[in-house]
C-alpha positions as CSV (number, residue, x, y, z in Angstrom):
1,M,-79.7,28.1,-147.6
2,P,-77.4,25.3,-147.7
3,A,-74.7,25.2,-150.4
4,D,-75.4,21.5,-151.3
5,I,-78.7,21.7,-152.3
6,P,-78.9,25.4,-154.6
7,F,-82.7,26.0,-155.6
8,N,-81.4,25.9,-159.1
9,A,-81.0,22.1,-159.3
10,P,-83.4,19.8,-159.0
11,V,-82.6,16.9,-156.1
12,C,-83.3,12.9,-157.4
13,L,-84.7,10.8,-155.7
14,E,-84.8,6.9,-156.2
15,V,-88.1,5.3,-154.7
16,R,-88.3,1.2,-155.5
17,T,-91.6,0.1,-155.7
18,S,-92.8,-3.5,-155.2
19,R,-95.8,-4.4,-157.4
20,R,-97.1,-3.7,-160.8
21,V,-99.2,-1.3,-160.1
22,E,-99.0,1.2,-156.9
23,L,-99.7,4.3,-155.4
24,T,-96.5,5.0,-153.3
25,A,-96.7,8.1,-150.5
26,I,-93.9,9.8,-150.9
27,T,-94.3,12.9,-149.0
28,P,-92.3,12.9,-146.2
29,L,-89.5,12.0,-149.1
30,V,-90.4,15.6,-150.1
31,Q,-90.8,17.6,-146.9
32,Q,-87.4,16.7,-146.7
33,V,-85.5,17.9,-149.7
34,V,-88.0,21.9,-148.8
35,K,-86.4,21.4,-144.8
36,D,-83.2,20.4,-145.9
37,S,-83.1,23.4,-148.7
38,G,-84.3,25.8,-145.6
39,L,-86.5,27.1,-148.4
40,T,-89.7,28.7,-146.8
41,S,-91.7,30.5,-149.0
42,G,-91.5,28.8,-152.4
43,L,-93.0,26.4,-155.0
44,C,-91.9,22.3,-154.8
45,V,-92.4,20.4,-157.7
46,V,-92.5,17.6,-157.9
47,Y,-91.9,15.5,-161.7
48,V,-91.9,11.7,-162.9
49,P,-89.8,10.9,-165.9
50,H,-90.7,8.2,-167.2
51,T,-93.9,6.9,-169.5
52,T,-95.2,4.1,-167.8
53,A,-95.5,5.9,-163.8
54,G,-96.8,9.0,-162.8
55,V,-97.2,11.4,-159.8
56,T,-100.5,12.7,-158.2
57,I,-101.5,14.7,-155.0
58,N,-104.7,12.5,-153.2
59,E,-105.7,11.4,-149.7
60,N,-102.8,10.0,-147.8
61,A,-104.8,9.3,-144.5
62,D,-107.4,6.0,-145.6
63,P,-105.8,3.5,-147.7
64,D,-108.7,2.5,-148.7
65,V,-108.8,5.5,-151.4
66,V,-105.6,4.3,-152.9
67,A,-107.3,1.0,-153.2
68,D,-110.2,2.7,-155.0
69,L,-107.2,4.0,-156.8
70,E,-106.1,1.6,-157.5
71,A,-109.0,-0.7,-158.9
72,A,-110.9,2.1,-160.4
73,L,-107.4,2.8,-162.9
74,A,-107.7,-1.2,-163.7
75,Q,-111.4,-1.2,-164.8
76,L,-110.7,2.5,-166.6
77,V,-107.5,1.0,-168.2
78,P,-107.3,-2.8,-168.3
79,R,-104.1,-4.6,-168.9
80,E,-105.2,-6.4,-171.5
81,G,-106.6,-4.6,-174.4
82,E,-106.7,-4.0,-178.4
83,Y,-103.5,-2.5,-178.1
84,R,-101.3,-1.7,-180.9
85,H,-97.9,-1.2,-178.5
86,L,-95.9,-4.4,-178.5
87,E,-94.5,-4.4,-175.6
88,G,-96.4,-5.5,-173.2
89,N,-97.9,-2.2,-171.2
90,S,-99.2,-0.1,-173.2
91,D,-102.2,0.0,-170.4
92,A,-99.0,1.5,-168.0
93,H,-98.8,4.1,-170.3
94,V,-102.6,5.4,-170.2
95,K,-102.5,5.4,-166.6
96,A,-99.1,7.6,-167.0
97,S,-100.5,10.2,-168.9
98,L,-103.6,10.1,-167.4
99,M,-102.1,10.5,-163.6
100,G,-100.0,13.1,-165.6
101,S,-96.1,13.3,-164.9
102,S,-95.7,16.3,-162.3
103,V,-97.2,18.3,-159.4
104,S,-96.8,22.0,-158.0
105,I,-97.1,22.6,-154.5
106,L,-97.0,25.5,-152.9
107,V,-94.4,25.9,-150.2
108,Q,-95.0,27.8,-147.1
109,D,-93.0,28.3,-143.5
110,G,-90.5,26.3,-145.4
111,D,-93.8,23.5,-144.9
112,L,-95.9,21.6,-148.2
113,L,-98.9,23.4,-148.1
114,L,-101.2,20.2,-148.8
115,G,-104.2,20.0,-147.3
116,R,-104.9,18.1,-144.2
117,W,-105.2,14.4,-145.7
118,Q,-103.3,15.1,-148.9
119,G,-100.6,13.5,-150.1
120,V,-97.9,13.0,-152.7
121,F,-97.6,9.7,-154.5
122,L,-95.3,8.0,-156.9
123,C,-97.8,6.8,-159.1
124,E,-96.3,2.7,-160.4
125,F,-97.9,1.2,-163.8
126,D,-95.0,-1.5,-165.1
127,G,-93.4,-2.5,-161.9
128,P,-91.5,-3.3,-159.8
129,R,-89.2,-1.2,-160.8
130,S,-86.7,2.2,-159.2
131,R,-88.0,5.4,-160.4
132,S,-86.6,8.7,-160.3
133,V,-88.7,11.5,-158.8
134,Y,-87.2,15.1,-159.2
135,V,-88.0,17.7,-157.0
136,K,-87.6,21.5,-158.2
137,L,-87.6,24.1,-155.9
138,L,-88.1,27.8,-157.1
139,G,-88.2,30.8,-154.1
140,G,-86.0,32.3,-152.5
């Protein structure tokens, strides 16, 4: 394992979003952290430390799935509503809570153990912004 990426230190990735609501595929970035670490077997945790962004695993083969997720979330949690939070981004907080702030992915033979069509997505709900995504590897 390279000394510059120890298993006990999370790696921070910076991801720039370009729209207010945007699901951005980050699988290659996360996979590169695994490759650079030399980890062959273990666990990869991807965590977003923001209250208006989340992370999820879903289909990454058909872009219509991402569009459908964005549309469904807009219907479930509209931007305008009877919200009490005065910043004007209450919907973003609710959507981030629905998506969650972390995912765990098994690592096998140095690769993320994702399904054939799966990908990891940063879920932006209050952009555009620059977001931190932490990747923590466990194993040996």
